[in-house]
C-alpha positions as CSV (number, residue, x, y, z in Angstrom):
1,V,-10.9,5.9,-12.4
2,A,-7.9,7.7,-14.1
3,Q,-8.2,10.7,-11.6
4,V,-8.2,8.4,-8.5
5,F,-5.1,6.2,-9.8
6,E,-3.3,9.4,-10.7
7,Q,-3.6,10.4,-7.0
8,L,-2.1,7.4,-5.6
9,P,1.6,8.4,-5.9
10,L,0.6,11.6,-3.9
11,A,-0.9,9.4,-1.2
12,L,2.5,7.5,-0.7
13,V,3.9,7.6,2.9
14,P,7.7,7.5,2.1
15,E,8.8,6.4,5.6
16,K,6.5,3.3,5.4
17,A,7.6,2.6,1.8
18,A,11.2,2.2,2.5
19,G,12.6,-1.2,1.7
20,K,9.2,-2.4,0.1
21,A,8.3,-3.3,-3.5
22,F,5.5,-4.6,-5.4
23,N,4.1,-4.5,-9.0
24,I,0.3,-4.8,-8.8
25,F,-1.7,-5.0,-12.0
26,F,-5.2,-4.0,-11.9
27,A,-7.3,-5.9,-14.7
28,L,-10.4,-3.8,-14.5
29,K,-13.6,-5.2,-16.2
30,D,-14.8,-1.8,-17.6
31,A,-11.8,0.5,-17.7
32,P,-8.2,0.4,-19.1
33,P,-5.8,-1.8,-17.0
34,R,-3.1,-0.1,-15.0
35,S,0.0,-1.1,-13.0
36,L,0.8,0.3,-9.6
37,V,4.6,-0.2,-9.3
38,L,6.4,0.5,-5.8
39,E,10.3,0.4,-6.1
40,D,13.1,2.4,-4.5
41,G,10.7,4.4,-2.4
42,A,8.6,5.7,-5.3
43,L,5.2,4.7,-6.5
44,R,4.4,4.8,-10.2
45,V,1.2,4.2,-12.1
46,V,1.6,2.9,-15.5
47,P,-1.1,2.3,-18.1
48,G,-1.4,-1.4,-19.0
49,K,0.7,-4.1,-17.6
50,E,4.3,-3.3,-16.5
51,G,6.8,-6.1,-16.5
52,T,5.9,-9.1,-14.5
53,P,3.2,-8.4,-11.8
54,T,3.6,-9.7,-8.4
55,C,-0.2,-9.4,-7.8
56,T,-3.0,-9.2,-10.1
57,V,-6.3,-7.5,-8.9
58,R,-9.5,-8.3,-10.6
59,T,-12.4,-5.8,-10.2
60,D,-14.4,-3.4,-11.8
61,A,-13.9,0.4,-11.9
62,E,-16.7,1.3,-9.4
63,T,-15.5,-1.2,-6.8
64,I,-11.7,0.0,-7.0
65,V,-12.5,3.6,-7.0
66,G,-14.8,2.9,-3.8
67,V,-11.9,1.0,-2.1
68,F,-9.4,3.7,-2.7
69,T,-11.7,6.6,-1.7
70,G,-13.1,4.7,1.4
71,K,-16.6,4.1,0.2
72,V,-16.3,0.5,-0.1
73,K,-14.6,-1.9,2.3
74,A,-12.1,-3.9,0.4
75,E,-12.5,-6.9,2.8
76,A,-16.4,-6.8,2.0
77,A,-15.9,-6.4,-1.8
78,F,-13.5,-9.6,-1.4
79,M,-16.1,-11.5,0.5
80,Q,-18.9,-10.5,-2.0
81,G,-16.6,-11.7,-5.0
82,R,-16.4,-8.2,-6.3
83,F,-12.7,-8.0,-5.9
84,S,-9.9,-10.6,-6.1
85,A,-6.3,-10.4,-5.7
86,T,-3.6,-13.2,-6.5
87,N,-1.1,-11.8,-3.6
88,L,-2.7,-10.6,-0.3
89,T,0.6,-9.7,1.1
90,D,1.1,-7.0,-1.7
91,M,-2.3,-5.9,-0.8
92,M,-1.4,-5.6,2.7
93,T,1.6,-3.7,1.7
94,L,-0.2,-1.1,-0.5
95,N,-2.6,-0.5,2.3
96,Q,0.4,0.1,4.8
97,V,2.3,2.6,2.4
98,L,-0.7,4.7,1.2
99,S,-2.6,7.4,3.3
100,F,-6.1,6.9,2.1
101,R,-7.1,10.0,3.7
102,R,-5.0,11.9,1.2
103,I,-7.0,9.9,-1.5
104,R,-10.3,10.7,-0.1
105,E,-9.4,14.5,0.3
106,G,-8.1,14.5,-3.5
107,A,-11.4,12.9,-4.7
108,R,-13.4,15.6,-2.9
109,A,-11.3,18.3,-4.3
110,G,-11.5,17.1,-7.8
C-alpha cells in the first residue's frame, strides 16, 4: 500500500492538474490512513488526515491497490460495496490528473 501511494505524485500529469484541487482522505480498513492533496499543480501524499477532506474514501488495502494498479475496476468495486467515496467529482478529477499507466509500470518495477 505504502509503495503505491508513494508513486502517485510521480503519476501526476501537470497539464491536466492545472487549476484543480482536492483533498481526498483514504480511510483504509486494514492499513494506515492517508490523504492525497492536490493544490497549486502539485500532488502530495500525507500520512493520516490532512486538514478538511473534500472527499473520504472507505475501502481496504487490497481494493485500493488494485484500483490504482489497474487490477480492479473502481466502478465494479463501488457496485460491489468494496469502495465508497463521498465526492464522486473529486474521484473523477483524480482519475483525470493521474496516469495510471505510470502507476502500473512503477508497481511492476518495484
